[in-house]
Structures are given as structure tokens and as C-alpha cells.
C-alpha positions as CSV (number, residue, x, y, z in Angstrom):
1,M,0.0,0.0,0.0
2,T,1.2,3.5,-0.8
3,E,2.5,5.3,2.2
4,R,0.8,8.4,3.5
5,A,2.7,11.6,4.4
6,K,3.5,12.0,8.0
7,L,2.2,15.2,9.6
8,T,2.7,16.7,13.1
9,F,-0.2,18.6,14.6
10,Y,-0.1,21.5,17.0
11,D,-2.6,22.0,19.8
12,R,-3.2,25.6,18.8
13,V,-6.5,26.3,17.1
14,L,-8.2,29.6,16.1
15,R,-11.9,29.6,16.8
16,P,-14.5,32.3,15.9
17,D,-15.1,35.0,18.5
18,P,-18.4,36.8,18.4
19,S,-17.0,39.6,20.6
20,R,-14.8,40.8,17.8
21,T,-16.9,43.4,16.0
22,V,-16.3,46.1,13.4
23,V,-18.4,49.2,12.8
24,R,-19.5,49.4,9.1
25,P,-21.8,51.7,7.2
26,F,-25.6,51.1,7.4
27,E,-28.5,53.0,5.8
28,P,-32.1,51.9,6.1
29,S,-34.2,51.9,2.9
30,Y,-37.7,51.4,1.7
31,P,-38.8,48.4,-0.5
32,R,-39.7,49.1,-4.1
33,G,-43.1,50.8,-4.3
34,F,-42.6,52.8,-1.1
35,D,-39.5,54.7,-2.2
36,D,-41.1,57.6,-4.1
37,G,-40.6,60.1,-1.2
38,P,-37.7,61.2,1.0
39,S,-35.2,58.5,1.8
40,R,-35.5,56.7,5.2
41,T,-32.0,58.0,6.0
42,Q,-33.3,61.6,5.4
43,E,-36.4,60.9,7.6
44,T,-34.1,59.5,10.3
45,V,-31.9,62.6,10.2
46,D,-34.9,64.9,10.4
47,L,-36.0,63.1,13.6
48,I,-32.6,63.5,15.1
49,M,-32.6,67.2,14.2
50,G,-35.8,67.5,16.2
51,L,-34.3,66.2,19.5
52,D,-33.7,68.8,22.3
53,E,-30.2,69.1,23.7
54,A,-30.8,67.0,26.7
55,E,-32.2,64.0,24.8
56,L,-29.4,64.4,22.2
57,A,-26.9,64.2,25.0
58,R,-28.6,61.1,26.5
59,Q,-28.6,59.3,23.2
60,L,-25.0,60.1,22.5
61,K,-23.9,59.0,26.0
62,G,-25.6,55.6,25.6
63,V,-24.2,54.8,22.2
64,T,-20.7,55.9,23.2
65,L,-20.7,53.8,26.3
66,S,-21.8,50.8,24.2
67,L,-19.1,51.2,21.5
68,D,-16.3,52.1,23.9
69,E,-16.1,48.4,25.0
70,N,-14.8,47.2,21.6
71,H,-13.7,50.3,19.7
72,R,-11.4,53.3,20.1
73,D,-11.8,56.9,19.1
74,V,-15.5,56.5,18.9
75,D,-16.4,60.1,18.4
76,A,-14.0,60.4,15.4
77,M,-15.4,57.1,14.0
78,L,-19.0,58.4,14.2
79,L,-18.0,61.7,12.5
80,R,-16.5,59.7,9.7
81,Q,-19.7,57.8,9.3
82,F,-21.6,61.1,9.1
83,D,-19.1,62.5,6.5
84,D,-19.8,59.4,4.3
85,I,-23.5,60.2,3.9
86,A,-23.4,64.0,4.3
87,G,-23.6,64.6,0.6
88,R,-26.9,62.6,0.4
89,I,-28.9,64.4,3.1
90,K,-30.5,67.8,3.3
91,G,-29.5,70.1,6.1
92,A,-26.1,68.5,6.7
93,D,-24.5,71.9,6.7
94,R,-26.7,73.0,9.5
95,T,-25.8,70.3,12.0
96,N,-23.7,70.7,15.1
97,A,-21.0,68.3,16.2
98,A,-23.3,66.3,18.6
99,Q,-26.0,65.9,15.9
100,R,-23.3,64.8,13.4
101,R,-22.1,62.1,15.8
102,L,-25.6,60.8,16.5
103,V,-26.4,60.8,12.8
104,G,-23.2,58.8,12.3
105,A,-24.4,56.3,15.0
106,Y,-27.7,55.8,13.3
107,C,-25.9,55.2,10.0
108,S,-23.7,52.5,11.4
109,E,-24.0,48.9,12.4
110,E,-21.8,46.8,14.6
111,F,-20.9,43.6,12.7
112,A,-19.5,40.5,14.4
113,Y,-17.5,39.5,11.4
114,E,-16.3,36.1,12.7
115,A,-19.3,35.1,14.9
116,A,-20.1,32.0,13.0
117,A,-16.7,30.7,11.6
118,L,-13.0,31.5,11.2
119,F,-11.3,29.3,8.7
120,N,-9.6,28.8,5.3
121,P,-6.3,30.4,6.3
122,S,-3.4,31.5,4.1
123,A,0.1,32.1,5.5
124,V,3.0,34.2,4.2
125,L,6.2,35.6,5.7
126,H,5.6,38.8,7.7
127,P,7.2,42.0,6.2
128,D,9.2,42.4,9.4
129,Q,11.6,39.5,10.2
130,S,13.8,41.5,12.6
131,G,14.7,40.5,16.2
132,L,14.0,36.8,15.8
133,A,16.1,33.9,17.0
134,E,18.0,32.0,14.4
135,G,15.7,29.6,12.5
136,T,12.5,31.3,13.6
137,I,10.2,33.2,11.2
138,R,7.4,35.6,11.7
139,F,4.3,35.1,9.6
140,V,0.9,36.7,8.7
141,I,-2.2,34.6,8.3
142,S,-5.3,35.8,6.4
143,L,-8.6,34.1,7.6
144,R,-12.1,34.0,6.3
145,G,-14.5,35.1,9.0
146,I,-18.3,34.6,8.6
147,G,-20.8,36.8,10.4
148,E,-24.5,37.7,10.2
149,G,-26.2,36.8,6.9
150,H,-23.3,34.4,6.0
151,V,-21.3,37.3,4.9
152,S,-17.5,36.6,4.6
153,S,-14.8,39.1,5.5
154,V,-11.0,39.0,5.7
155,T,-9.2,39.2,9.0
156,F,-5.6,38.6,10.0
157,R,-3.3,37.1,12.7
158,T,0.4,37.2,13.2
159,G,2.8,34.7,14.9
160,T,6.1,33.1,14.9
161,W,7.2,29.6,14.0
162,T,10.4,27.5,14.5
163,P,10.5,24.4,12.3
164,G,10.7,21.5,14.6
165,G,9.8,23.7,17.5
166,A,7.3,26.1,18.8
167,L,4.3,27.7,17.0
168,V,3.1,30.9,18.6
169,V,0.0,32.6,17.2
170,D,-0.3,36.1,18.8
171,D,-3.6,36.9,20.6
172,A,-5.9,39.0,18.5
173,S,-6.5,42.6,19.7
174,P,-9.9,43.1,21.3
175,T,-10.3,46.1,19.0
176,S,-11.1,45.9,15.3
177,V,-10.6,48.8,12.9
178,A,-12.8,49.5,9.9
179,P,-10.9,50.7,6.9
180,L,-11.2,54.1,5.4
181,I,-12.8,53.3,2.0
182,D,-12.1,55.1,-1.2
183,T,-14.1,53.7,-4.2
184,C,-13.2,56.4,-6.6
185,P,-11.7,54.8,-9.8
186,R,-7.9,54.9,-9.8
187,G,-5.1,53.9,-12.2
188,E,-3.8,50.4,-12.6
189,G,-7.3,48.9,-12.3
190,V,-7.8,49.9,-8.6
191,A,-11.5,49.6,-7.8
192,A,-11.2,50.5,-4.1
193,R,-8.4,51.6,-1.8
194,L,-8.7,50.6,1.9
195,C,-6.7,52.2,4.6
196,C,-6.4,50.6,8.0
197,A,-3.7,52.9,9.3
198,G,-5.6,53.5,12.5
199,G,-4.9,50.0,13.7
200,R,-2.2,49.2,16.2
201,S,-1.6,45.7,15.1
202,I,-2.3,43.7,11.9
203,S,-5.0,41.7,13.8
204,E,-7.1,44.8,14.1
205,T,-7.4,45.0,10.3
206,V,-10.8,43.8,8.9
207,L,-11.7,43.9,5.2
208,F,-15.5,43.6,4.7
209,P,-17.4,43.8,1.4
210,V,-17.3,47.3,-0.1
211,L,-17.9,46.7,-3.8
212,P,-21.2,45.6,-5.5
213,S,-19.5,42.4,-6.6
214,Q,-18.8,41.5,-2.9
215,T,-22.2,42.0,-1.3
216,Q,-22.2,38.5,0.2
217,G,-18.5,38.2,0.8
218,I,-14.8,38.2,0.3
219,E,-14.0,34.5,0.4
220,D,-10.8,32.4,0.6
221,T,-8.0,34.8,0.2
222,R,-4.8,33.1,-1.2
223,L,-1.9,35.3,-0.2
224,V,1.5,35.2,-1.9
225,R,4.7,37.1,-1.2
226,F,5.5,38.2,-4.8
227,C,9.0,38.9,-5.9
228,E,9.3,41.5,-8.6
229,D,12.0,41.3,-11.2
230,D,14.1,43.9,-9.3
231,G,14.0,41.8,-6.1
232,S,11.4,44.0,-4.3
233,M,8.6,42.2,-2.5
234,I,4.8,42.9,-2.6
235,Y,1.9,40.9,-1.3
236,H,-0.9,39.9,-3.5
237,G,-4.0,38.0,-2.5
238,T,-6.5,36.5,-4.9
239,Y,-10.0,36.0,-3.5
240,T,-13.5,35.1,-4.6
241,A,-15.9,38.0,-4.7
242,F,-19.4,36.7,-4.1
243,G,-22.3,39.0,-5.0
244,G,-25.1,36.6,-4.1
245,G,-25.7,35.3,-7.6
246,Q,-22.4,35.5,-9.3
247,V,-18.8,34.9,-8.4
248,R,-15.6,36.4,-9.8
249,S,-11.9,36.5,-8.8
250,E,-10.4,39.8,-7.6
251,L,-7.1,40.8,-6.2
252,L,-5.8,42.4,-3.0
253,T,-2.4,44.1,-3.0
254,T,-0.5,45.5,0.0
255,S,3.0,46.1,1.2
256,D,2.2,46.4,4.9
257,F,-1.2,44.9,5.7
258,R,-2.5,48.3,6.6
259,S,-3.4,49.7,3.2
260,F,-4.9,47.6,0.5
261,D,-5.8,48.0,-3.2
262,M,-8.7,46.0,-4.5
263,R,-8.6,45.3,-8.2
264,V,-10.9,43.4,-10.4
265,L,-9.5,40.6,-12.6
266,S,-10.7,40.3,-16.2
267,G,-10.7,37.6,-18.8
268,R,-12.5,34.3,-19.1
269,A,-10.5,32.6,-16.4
270,S,-11.5,35.2,-13.8
271,S,-15.1,34.1,-13.6
272,G,-14.2,31.1,-11.5
273,K,-13.0,30.4,-7.9
274,G,-9.7,29.4,-6.5
275,M,-7.2,31.4,-8.5
276,A,-3.7,31.3,-7.0
277,L,-0.7,33.4,-8.3
278,F,2.8,32.0,-8.6
279,P,5.3,34.0,-6.4
280,R,7.3,35.3,-9.3
281,R,7.1,35.7,-13.1
282,I,8.1,32.6,-15.2
283,A,9.8,33.3,-18.5
284,G,8.8,37.0,-18.1
285,K,5.1,36.2,-17.6
286,Y,2.8,36.1,-14.7
287,A,1.5,32.6,-13.9
288,M,-1.7,31.6,-12.2
289,L,-3.5,28.4,-11.2
290,G,-7.3,28.4,-11.6
291,R,-10.4,26.2,-11.4
292,Q,-12.8,28.0,-13.8
293,D,-14.6,24.7,-14.7
294,S,-15.1,23.8,-11.0
295,K,-13.5,20.5,-11.5
296,N,-9.8,20.7,-12.7
297,I,-6.7,22.8,-12.0
298,W,-5.8,25.0,-14.9
299,L,-2.5,26.8,-15.7
300,H,-2.6,30.3,-17.0
301,F,0.1,32.7,-18.2
302,S,-0.4,36.5,-18.8
303,D,1.6,39.6,-19.7
304,E,-0.8,41.5,-17.4
305,L,-1.5,40.9,-13.8
306,L,-5.2,41.7,-14.1
307,N,-6.1,39.9,-17.3
308,W,-6.4,36.1,-17.5
309,E,-7.7,34.3,-20.7
310,G,-7.8,30.7,-21.9
311,G,-5.2,28.6,-20.1
312,E,-4.8,24.9,-20.3
313,K,-6.0,22.0,-18.1
314,L,-3.1,20.9,-15.9
315,I,-4.4,18.5,-13.2
316,T,-7.5,16.4,-13.4
317,P,-9.1,14.1,-10.9
318,K,-7.3,10.7,-10.8
319,F,-7.7,9.1,-7.4
320,P,-10.9,8.2,-5.6
321,W,-10.5,11.0,-2.9
322,E,-10.6,13.6,-5.7
323,F,-13.0,12.1,-8.3
324,V,-15.5,14.9,-7.9
325,Q,-13.1,17.9,-8.0
326,V,-9.5,18.9,-7.6
327,G,-8.2,22.4,-6.9
328,N,-5.3,24.3,-5.3
329,C,-4.8,25.0,-1.7
330,G,-2.9,28.2,-2.3
331,S,-0.1,29.6,-4.4
332,P,2.7,27.3,-5.6
333,I,5.8,27.1,-3.3
334,E,9.2,27.1,-5.0
335,L,11.6,24.3,-4.1
336,D,14.9,23.1,-5.6
337,E,12.9,20.2,-7.0
338,G,10.1,22.2,-8.6
339,W,6.9,24.0,-7.7
340,L,5.1,22.4,-4.8
341,V,1.3,22.8,-5.0
342,M,-0.9,21.8,-2.1
343,T,-4.2,20.6,-3.6
344,H,-7.7,19.8,-2.4
345,G,-9.8,16.9,-3.6
346,V,-13.5,16.2,-3.2
347,G,-14.6,12.6,-2.9
348,T,-17.4,10.6,-1.4
349,V,-20.1,12.3,0.7
350,R,-18.4,15.6,-0.4
351,N,-15.4,15.0,1.7
352,Y,-12.6,17.6,1.2
353,C,-9.1,16.3,1.6
354,I,-5.7,17.9,1.1
355,G,-3.0,16.4,-1.2
356,A,0.1,17.7,-3.0
357,C,1.8,17.7,-6.4
358,L,5.1,18.8,-7.9
359,L,5.4,20.9,-11.1
360,D,8.5,21.4,-13.2
361,K,10.3,24.6,-12.1
362,N,11.1,25.9,-15.6
363,D,7.9,24.6,-17.2
364,P,5.1,24.3,-14.7
365,S,2.8,22.8,-17.4
366,K,4.7,19.5,-16.7
367,L,3.2,17.6,-13.8
368,L,6.1,15.6,-12.3
369,A,4.4,13.8,-9.4
370,R,1.4,13.8,-7.1
371,T,0.2,12.2,-3.8
372,P,-2.0,9.2,-4.5
373,R,-3.4,9.4,-1.0
374,P,-4.5,12.4,0.9
375,V,-1.9,14.2,3.0
376,L,-4.6,15.4,5.3
377,F,-8.3,14.3,5.7
378,P,-11.2,15.0,8.0
379,S,-10.5,13.1,11.3
380,P,-13.2,11.6,13.5
381,H,-12.6,14.4,16.1
382,E,-12.4,17.2,13.6
383,R,-15.1,16.4,11.1
384,D,-18.2,18.2,12.5
385,G,-19.0,21.8,12.0
386,Y,-20.8,24.3,9.7
387,V,-19.9,22.2,6.7
388,P,-18.9,18.7,7.9
389,N,-16.2,16.5,6.4
390,V,-13.9,19.3,5.2
391,V,-10.2,20.2,5.6
392,Y,-9.0,23.1,3.5
393,S,-6.1,25.5,3.2
394,C,-5.5,28.6,1.2
395,G,-1.7,28.7,1.6
396,A,1.2,27.2,3.4
397,I,4.8,28.3,4.3
398,V,8.0,26.4,3.7
399,Q,11.1,27.2,5.9
400,G,14.1,25.1,5.0
401,R,12.7,21.6,4.4
402,T,9.7,21.9,6.6
403,M,6.2,23.1,5.8
404,L,3.7,24.9,8.1
405,L,0.2,24.1,6.9
406,P,-2.6,26.1,8.5
407,Y,-6.0,24.6,7.5
408,G,-9.7,25.1,8.1
409,V,-11.8,22.4,9.7
410,A,-15.5,21.9,8.7
411,D,-15.7,25.5,7.6
412,S,-15.7,26.4,11.3
413,F,-12.2,26.9,12.8
414,T,-8.5,26.8,12.0
415,A,-5.8,24.3,13.0
416,F,-2.1,23.8,12.2
417,A,0.2,21.0,11.1
418,T,3.7,20.6,9.8
419,A,5.2,18.2,7.3
420,S,8.7,17.3,6.1
421,I,9.2,18.3,2.5
422,D,11.4,15.3,1.9
423,N,8.7,13.0,3.3
424,L,6.0,14.7,1.2
425,L,8.0,14.3,-2.0
426,D,8.8,10.6,-1.1
427,V,5.1,9.7,-1.0
428,M,4.4,11.2,-4.4
429,E,4.3,9.1,-7.5
């Protein structure tokens, strides 16, 4: 019987925390047929303007005390919310500071962005690797949080890892910071610019849906630390934008995990899920893995980062644990031996398992080897959750000859494992 890869598991898990909330814009509206008069927002503002000073002060005190528990600079935050809608309401120029703050409170909602689930992680090297013991690295993990209405957002954690030693995931800040959002069209295909500079740690950054294409979520970010031709590094993250009826692939770009550009991908391949960018150009072209037919892994090359056409089928289901579907579990990882791609396969009873394959370094259209058995599969004590029988990752890290594999369990929480690269390659065929 073919050997299975040997994994070591850490006790550390990341579970959803409903106390982590972010304040995001909210405006009430009328259903069709009742919207021929003033907007509900305008009517709400008019009611606020009618409050006497004492009642205005009482209302402001109550909302401030409530928000102070999980948020900082509440007054400034409420004023920003007012500024966002000021151009759409009559009488905005006649309001005083207290009225503006209360209007901002009525046009806000507190969203528990990871109340239901925290899963499908992707790990990359942290921009700051200073002050670490030899052999230890610092990392950033993106995670998919699910909150009210099954809406997905992106959140982050940091930590350190020593291959063969300790894994430390830093505790998340009790405070979450909503980004300042600029959706004015910009150059280089930027559809939105998000600034989270007010956060004091990366764990305070939360990216919730801001574009019409994302109304139901930003799903399964696959981070990659991309090396430009001049040796400089930038972080890209492909993700699935879900608008409730349609999906498409979009791209996050950042250098510091505090400011992000959101860009829309174009071309026939961008209409699918699970796109993952190679960490550098190959023969002068960008390279991408995709799954636009929802069954096979495809390979794409492009002269442009944002446009992806055609492509060719690269990996098809072969073994029983992947008969239904095969896809990537994050961006390819460059080894001396070739490109290591962690894969997912879907088999009986819609079980999701994790495997691996190796592509030729110079010509990744050549599949060199793959694991005939899953590297990781739903275990009896980790199979139950929001979506049972699922283990899934959006990106691993390799340090030396050891891989750190963060993975989601049952679309509910996140766990961690390590594997020897040599052992992983040995069980491929």
C-alpha cells in the first residue's frame, strides 16, 4: 500500500469569537413601491434634528458607552460615518458636532464578522523579520470570517514559528478597525483603496465587502509574497468575490497589511473560484493556477497581472478521494525540485481532503508527481462543523525543508500542522 505523508499537529486552534466586531456603514431603505418620497435616511436625520439638547446628549452617551467596549476613538469614528453620507442628506451643513455624531451612529452597524466561523487560512512571511532567534520566522495569516447573513470578511493574525519547535499565534487585539474606504476609480485597475492605518496591530485589520461584486462576501484569500524582477517584494491575495448570484476573482495588493488596493480581474478565467498566483514571473510572464470549470486545476500565463484568458488544463481528478473535484490550496511554493502545489480533492459524501503535487520549475505545465493518497483528511474528532467532512487550506509556508500548513476544519475553525518536504516528496508518484 502506498505510504501516506507524516504530519505533526499543533494544539493551537483559532476559533470564531463573536465579541470581535467592526463598525461598518448602514443605511435603512424602503422596499420598491414605497420609495417615491424622502429616503429613510433623510427621515431619520430629520427626527434626530428635532431632538432637544438633553435628549441628544442622553442618546450620544448611551451609544458611546456601548461602542467604547470594543472600539477606540468612537467620536471620530462616528463623525467619519456622518461624512460618508453628508452629501446625500438635506440640512447636513446646519448640524452641530453632537448631531453629526448621532447621525453617524444611526448610519452605522456593529458587525460580528467572525461570529459563525474562522477558517480557510493562508500564510505568508511577515514583512518584518527583525529581532528573531535563528531559524524562527514571523508570519501573517489571512482568515475568512463569517458573520451575520453568512457574509464573509477577511481578518488577519500574526505569529512566529520555529521548524521542529514552537508555533506561537499572537492573541488577537480586542479592537477591530474598519478601513477608510475610497471607491473612486484609480489607475492600474484599482476599484477601491482601503486604509487601516488606525490599527495598532495587523490583527485589528478587517476587510468587509465594499464593492457591489462582494455583497455576500470576500472569500478564501490566497496570499502570496510576490518577488518583482528587481527583487522587491509585494503581497498579492487572490480571493473570490461573491455577489449573491455570481462569483468572480479579484485581487488584494498590499505592502504592509495596513493599506490595500482591491482590483478586479478580467478575462474568461477570472469568472471562477480558486485562482492562485505564482510567487514570481516565469519566463517573463505572470503565472496563475485556476479552477474555472469547477473540476480541474488549470494553468494560465499572462503579460498583465489583471487579465487572464484561456489557459490549459493541468491536473484532473485521478484518485478516488478527488473524483468529484481537484483544486489548489494556495499559491505554488518554489523548491529546488520544482513547484510544490498543495491541492484539495473532493470525494465521497463531499469529503474535502488535502493532497500535494510537484510541477517542473522551468515549465510548470509539466506535472512531475502527485500524492496518490490524501496528505490530510477529516479526522473523527475534527469532522463536525458548519460544513462537515472538510479540511481546506489557502496557503502554506516552507522554511528550510519543513512546511507549516494552516488549515480550516469543517468551515468552522482553523488548525495547524507541519510536514517534512522530503517525506512529502517521497510519498508522491
